[in-house]
C-alpha positions in Angstrom: 0.0 0.0 0.0 1.3 3.5 -0.8 2.0 5.9 2.1 0.6 9.3 2.5 3.3 11.8 1.7 3.9 15.2 3.3 6.4 17.5 1.4 8.3 19.6 3.9 10.1 22.7 2.6 12.7 23.6 5.1 13.3 27.4 4.7 15.6 27.8 7.7 18.9 27.9 5.8 19.8 31.6 5.2 21.3 32.7 1.8 25.1 33.3 2.1 26.5 36.8 1.4 27.5 36.0 -2.2 23.9 35.0 -2.9 22.4 38.0 -1.0 24.5 40.2 -3.3 22.6 38.7 -6.3 19.0 38.4 -5.1 18.9 40.5 -2.0 18.2 39.4 1.6 15.2 37.2 1.0 14.7 33.6 2.0 15.3 31.0 -0.7 11.5 30.2 -0.8 10.7 33.7 -1.9 13.0 33.8 -4.9 10.9 34.7 -8.0 11.4 32.4 -11.0 9.1 32.4 -14.0 6.5 34.6 -12.3 6.2 32.4 -9.2 7.9 32.3 -5.8 10.0 29.2 -5.4 8.1 28.1 -2.4 4.8 28.5 -4.4 6.3 26.3 -7.1 7.1 23.5 -4.6 3.7 23.8 -3.1 2.0 23.5 -6.5 4.2 20.5 -7.4 3.2 18.8 -4.1 -0.5 19.5 -4.8 -0.2 18.2 -8.3 1.3 15.0 -6.8 -1.5 14.8 -4.3 0.9 15.3 -1.4 0.3 17.4 1.7 2.6 20.5 2.0 4.3 22.1 4.9 6.8 25.0 5.0 9.0 25.5 8.1 10.7 28.8 8.7 11.8 28.5 12.3 13.1 25.9 14.8 9.9 26.3 16.8 7.8 25.4 13.7 10.0 22.3 13.1 9.6 21.2 16.7 5.8 21.6 16.4 5.8 19.6 13.2 7.8 16.8 14.9 5.2 16.7 17.7 2.4 16.5 15.1 4.2 13.6 13.3 4.4 11.7 16.6 0.7 11.9 17.2 -0.6 10.9 13.7 0.5 7.3 13.7 1.9 5.1 10.9 1.3 5.2 7.2 3.1 8.5 6.5 6.3 9.5 4.8 8.0 12.9 4.7 9.8 14.3 1.7 12.3 16.8 3.1 13.3 19.6 0.6 15.7 22.2 1.9 14.9 25.4 0.1 18.6 25.9 -0.8 18.4 22.6 -2.8 16.5 23.4 -6.0 15.3 21.3 -8.9 16.3 22.3 -12.4 13.4 20.1 -13.7 10.3 20.8 -11.7 8.1 18.4 -13.6 10.5 15.5 -12.7 10.2 16.5 -9.1 6.4 16.1 -9.3 7.0 12.5 -10.5 9.4 11.9 -7.6 6.9 13.2 -5.2 4.3 10.7 -6.5 6.8 7.8 -6.5 7.9 8.6 -2.9 4.7 7.2 -1.6 6.1 3.7 -2.4 9.4 4.1 -0.6 10.2 1.3 1.9 12.9 3.2 3.8 14.4 6.6 4.1 15.9 7.4 0.7 18.1 10.3 -0.6 17.1 12.0 -3.8 20.7 13.1 -4.4 24.0 13.3 -2.5 24.3 15.5 0.6 25.4 19.0 -0.3 27.3 20.4 2.7 24.7 20.3 5.5 21.6 19.9 3.3 19.9 17.1 1.4 16.7 16.3 -0.3 15.5 13.0 1.3 12.4 10.9 1.8 12.2 10.3 5.6 10.4 7.6 7.6 8.6 8.8 10.7 11.4 8.3 13.3 14.0 9.9 11.0 11.7 12.9 10.3 11.2 13.4 14.0 14.9 13.2 14.8 15.8 15.7 12.0 13.0 18.2 13.0 14.0 18.1 16.6 17.7 18.6 16.0 18.9 21.6 18.0 21.0 23.3 15.4 22.4 23.0 11.8 25.4 20.9 12.9 23.1 18.4 14.6 20.9 18.2 11.4 24.0 17.7 9.3 25.2 14.8 11.6 21.8 13.2 11.4 21.9 13.3 7.5 25.5 11.9 7.5 24.6 9.0 9.8 21.5 8.3 7.7 23.5 8.4 4.5 25.7 5.5 5.7 22.8 3.1 5.4 20.0 4.8 3.4 19.9 4.2 -0.4 20.2 7.0 -2.9 17.9 7.5 -6.0 19.2 8.3 -9.5 18.9 12.1 -9.6 16.6 12.7 -12.5 15.5 16.1 -11.0 19.0 17.7 -11.3 19.0 19.1 -7.8 21.5 21.9 -7.3 22.7 23.8 -4.3 21.7 27.4 -5.0 23.9 28.7 -2.2 26.5 28.5 -4.9 26.2 31.4 -7.3 26.8 29.4 -10.5 24.1 26.9 -9.5 21.8 29.8 -8.6 22.3 31.2 -12.1 21.5 27.7 -13.6 18.3 27.7 -11.6 17.4 31.2 -12.6 17.9 30.9 -16.4 14.9 32.5 -18.0 13.8 33.5 -14.5 11.7 36.5 -15.7 10.2 34.3 -18.4 10.8 34.2 -22.2 7.9 35.4 -24.3 5.6 32.7 -25.4 6.8 32.8 -29.0 10.5 32.3 -28.1 12.5 29.3 -27.0 15.7 29.7 -25.0 18.4 27.3 -23.8 21.6 27.8 -22.0 24.3 25.2 -22.1 28.1 25.0 -21.9 28.5 28.8 -21.5 26.4 29.6 -24.6 22.8 31.1 -24.6 20.7 30.0 -27.6 17.5 31.8 -28.6 15.1 30.6 -31.4 11.6 31.5 -32.7 9.2 30.9 -35.5 9.6 34.6 -36.3 12.7 34.1 -38.4 12.9 37.8 -39.5 12.9 38.9 -35.9 15.7 36.5 -35.0 17.8 37.7 -37.9 17.3 41.3 -37.0 18.3 40.6 -33.3 21.4 38.7 -34.5 22.5 41.4 -37.0 21.8 44.3 -34.6 25.2 43.9 -32.9 27.0 43.7 -36.2 25.5 46.9 -37.6 25.6 48.9 -34.3 28.1 51.8 -34.2 31.5 50.9 -32.5 31.0 53.3 -29.6 27.8 51.4 -28.6 29.2 47.9 -28.7 30.6 47.9 -25.2 27.0 47.9 -23.9 25.9 45.1 -26.1 26.2 41.3 -26.2 28.0 40.0 -29.3 25.9 37.5 -31.3 27.0 34.6 -33.4 25.8 31.6 -35.4 22.6 32.7 -37.0 20.6 29.9 -38.5 17.2 29.4 -40.3 15.7 26.1 -41.0 12.3 24.4 -41.1 10.3 27.6 -40.4 12.4 28.6 -37.4 15.4 30.7 -36.9 17.8 31.5 -34.0 21.2 32.8 -32.9 23.6 32.4 -30.0 25.6 34.6 -27.6 27.8 34.0 -24.6 25.9 33.1 -21.4 27.3 35.4 -18.8 26.7 34.4 -15.2 25.2 37.9 -14.6 21.7 38.5 -13.3 19.3 40.8 -15.1 18.2 44.0 -13.4 14.6 42.9 -13.1 15.6 39.9 -11.0 17.7 42.2 -8.7 15.1 45.0 -8.6 12.1 42.9 -7.6 14.1 41.2 -4.9 15.4 44.4 -3.4 19.1 43.5 -4.1 20.0 46.9 -5.5 21.0 49.5 -3.0 21.2 53.2 -3.8 24.9 53.1 -4.6 24.3 50.1 -6.9 21.4 51.8 -8.6 23.5 55.0 -9.2 26.1 52.8 -10.9 23.4 51.3 -13.1 22.2 54.8 -14.0 25.8 55.8 -14.8 25.9 53.0 -17.3 22.5 53.5 -18.8 22.9 57.2 -19.4 26.3 56.5 -20.9 24.6 54.1 -23.2 22.0 56.8 -24.1 24.9 59.2 -24.9 26.6 56.7 -27.0 23.7 56.2 -29.4 24.8 57.5 -32.8 22.5 60.1 -34.4 20.9 60.0 -37.8 20.6 63.0 -40.1 19.6 66.4 -38.7 15.9 66.6 -39.7 13.4 67.8 -37.1 10.4 67.1 -39.3 11.5 63.6 -40.0 12.2 63.0 -36.3 8.7 64.1 -35.4 7.1 62.1 -38.1 9.0 58.9 -37.1 8.1 59.5 -33.5 4.4 59.8 -34.4 4.6 56.7 -36.6 6.6 54.5 -34.1 5.0 55.7 -30.9 1.6 57.4 -31.4 0.4 55.4 -34.4 1.5 52.1 -32.9 -0.3 53.1 -29.7 -3.6 53.7 -31.6 -3.2 50.5 -33.7 -2.5 48.2 -30.7 -5.5 49.5 -28.7 -7.7 48.8 -31.8 -6.2 45.4 -32.1 -6.7 44.6 -28.5 -10.3 45.7 -28.4 -11.0 43.2 -31.2 -10.1 40.4 -28.9 -12.2 38.7 -26.2 -9.6 39.6 -23.6 -9.7 43.2 -24.6 -13.5 43.3 -24.5 -13.6 41.7 -21.1 -11.0 44.1 -19.7 -12.9 47.0 -21.2 -16.1 45.9 -19.6 -14.5 45.9 -16.2 -12.9 49.3 -16.8 -16.3 50.7 -17.8 -17.8 49.5 -14.5 -14.9 50.1 -12.1 -12.0 51.7 -13.9 -10.5 54.9 -12.4 -10.3 56.5 -15.8 -13.2 54.8 -17.7 -12.7 52.4 -20.5 -9.7 52.0 -22.9 -11.0 54.4 -25.5 -11.5 57.1 -22.8 -7.9 56.5 -21.6 -6.7 56.6 -25.2 -8.4 59.9 -25.7 -7.0 61.3 -22.5 -3.5 60.0 -23.3 -3.1 61.2 -26.9 -2.6 64.9 -26.2 0.2 64.2 -23.7 1.9 61.9 -26.2 1.5 64.4 -29.0 2.9 67.2 -26.8 5.9 65.1 -25.8 6.8 64.5 -29.4 6.1 68.0 -30.7 8.0 69.8 -28.0 11.0 67.5 -28.0 14.0 69.6 -28.6 16.1 66.9 -30.5 16.2 67.0 -34.2 17.9 63.6 -34.8 16.7 60.0 -34.6 19.2 57.7 -32.8 20.4 54.1 -33.2 18.5 52.7 -30.3 18.1 49.4 -28.5 14.3 49.5 -28.6 13.6 47.5 -25.4 15.9 48.3 -22.5 13.4 47.2 -19.8 15.1 45.8 -16.7 14.7 42.1 -17.8 16.8 43.0 -20.9 19.7 44.5 -18.9 22.4 42.3 -17.4 24.1 44.1 -14.6 27.0 43.1 -12.3 27.1 45.7 -9.5 30.4 44.4 -8.3 32.1 45.0 -11.6 29.9 47.9 -12.8 29.3 45.8 -16.0 26.1 46.4 -18.0 25.1 44.6 -21.1 21.8 45.0 -23.1 20.2 41.9 -24.6 17.2 41.2 -26.8 17.1 44.4 -28.9 14.3 45.3 -31.1 16.8 44.4 -33.9 18.1 45.9 -37.1 19.6 44.6 -40.3 21.2 48.0 -41.1 22.1 51.3 -39.3 19.1 53.1 -40.8 16.8 50.3 -39.7 17.9 50.8 -36.1 17.0 54.5 -36.0 14.2 55.5 -33.6 13.0 58.4 -31.6 15.4 59.3 -28.7 12.7 59.2 -26.1 11.7 55.6 -26.8 14.7 53.9 -25.0 14.3 56.2 -22.1 10.6 55.5 -21.7 11.3 51.7 -21.8 13.7 52.1 -18.8 11.2 54.4 -17.1 8.4 51.9 -17.3 10.5 49.6 -15.2 11.7 52.1 -12.6 8.8 54.6 -12.4 5.9 52.3 -13.7 6.9 49.1 -11.8 6.5 47.0 -15.0 8.7 44.1 -13.7 6.5 43.7 -10.6 3.4 43.3 -12.8 5.2 41.1 -15.3 6.3 38.7 -12.5 2.8 38.6 -11.0 4.0 40.5 -7.9 0.8 42.6 -7.6 -2.8 42.5 -6.9 -5.9 44.4 -8.1 -8.8 45.1 -5.9 -11.8 47.3 -5.4 -11.4 50.3 -3.0 -14.2 51.7 -0.7 -15.6 53.6 -3.7 -15.8 50.3 -5.8 -13.0 51.6 -8.0 -10.2 49.2 -9.1 -6.7 49.8 -7.7 -3.4 48.1 -8.4 -1.0 47.4 -5.5 2.6 46.2 -6.2 4.2 43.8 -3.7 6.4 45.5 -1.1 5.2 48.8 -2.5 6.8 48.3 -5.9 9.9 50.3 -6.9 11.5 52.2 -4.0 11.0 55.9 -3.9 14.8 56.6 -3.7 15.3 54.8 -7.0 12.5 56.7 -8.7 13.9 60.0 -7.3 17.4 59.1 -8.5 16.1 58.4 -12.0 14.1 61.7 -12.2 17.2 63.6 -11.1 19.3 61.9 -13.9 16.6 62.8 -16.5 16.7 66.4 -15.4 20.5 66.4 -15.4 20.5 65.0 -19.0 18.0 67.7 -20.1 15.1 65.3 -20.5 11.6 66.4 -19.5 10.2 63.9 -17.0 6.6 64.6 -18.2 7.6 63.8 -21.8 9.3 60.5 -20.8 6.2 59.5 -18.8 3.9 60.3 -21.7 5.8 57.9 -23.9 5.9 55.4 -21.0 2.1 55.8 -20.8 1.8 54.8 -24.5 3.9 51.7 -23.7 1.7 50.4 -20.9 -1.4 50.6 -23.1 0.4 49.4 -26.3 1.6 46.3 -24.6 -1.9 45.0 -23.8 -2.3 42.8 -26.9 1.3 41.5 -26.5 0.4 40.0 -23.0 -3.0 38.5 -23.8 -1.4 35.1 -23.1 -1.2 36.1 -19.5 -4.6 37.8 -18.9 -4.0 38.5 -15.2 -1.3 41.1 -16.2 -3.8 43.2 -18.3 -5.6 44.9 -15.4 -2.3 45.7 -13.8 -1.0 47.4 -17.0 -4.3 49.3 -17.5 -4.4 50.6 -13.9 -0.8 51.6 -14.1 -1.6 53.6 -17.2 -4.4 55.3 -15.3 -1.9 56.3 -12.6 0.5 57.8 -15.1 -2.4 59.8 -16.6 -3.1 61.2 -13.1 0.5 62.1 -12.8 0.6 63.9 -16.1 -2.6 65.8 -15.4 -1.2 66.9 -12.0 1.9 68.2 -13.8 -0.1 70.0 -16.4 
């Protein structure tokens, strides 16, 4: 007869300083990967395997669980998962959870890593481990147990994420690839592919047509291929976290963020200009920003997701429906483009949101990935405000919190929808630092926010595969409208 299995996520092991430097001072269970907290992923896997789930965060909670195990009698097994030991293949872990019900004795899922191990425990072994007085006692219990207990073949690829390289393996694609892309990292090389072959070729060629003065901020690309209706390219896989990962975990302190701003504004200054033609710059800005904004709202409202969101906004939106917001936003966007003092287009990146910026705060290294793409210098020219607004929608708009499901939308006392970002969203000091840099660079904050507003509404049809994001984006756009009106 199979046993009843309880999955125990032991979250008592603190991240070491070298990991705190990457993800901030958060427990391992609260690391965000592919839009979910790691602890939530483990709980979902346990529920899928029809196992009970328990997380322990303190020695007191462990002792209480040991007492509970003593009182419940036979017929139970306990799958202990230290939160610092993470599976690279979560679907395989679900299978292991199901199979663990048939274990005849305590069994290790993989070798002990330092003082931690993933192990199926019988009742007496689980009680002994949970009642151990400190980490050294727990380690000794695991070592004694390993002398006799069998070890499974590790098909889950469990890694100790207290080690930075293992953490990066676990976090590959942590902020989630778009649904039309495939990504793979192996042997120090990052591969990206898609059915959109033209897009892949433009991304590949972007580095090769970029001006020399910009290349220090970009990732060299190599080995473009196209076959069977798909295309792709490769680049070096740097063990460097993206800014989104660090930002949402609170790993960037003011000095770190200042260093990031130094790099980003140096990148902005390095963008080579096109020909001096104010009328052409305005026309391209209108085409690339304003006309795209209008077209995407029309496209979104033709979808069932767009119509459902619009109905909610009609009933409880702070700014009315999408067309009302579009009408209110247009004058601000037009004003930003018409009053912009620059007369040149620039060779831009096209999407420097935080998830597309690799940043090592120890080295001061910044690399931009996943550009809009270009097959020639002329094809890469865009309005100068566009790259700035993309960065702004991460730091001022909190895009990465919404994109990683770290938000909730609810009705206030007036039955009006509001969006609340986890932990309050981007810290005020970071937003103030960015505004200061904009002013120092001679860029109008209102103009940047107007283009940022267009981005939040323009991205709605691009995220219809994740409908829960849509309300967050729409309510953020409403907040930006309020900000722009208060400035006016």
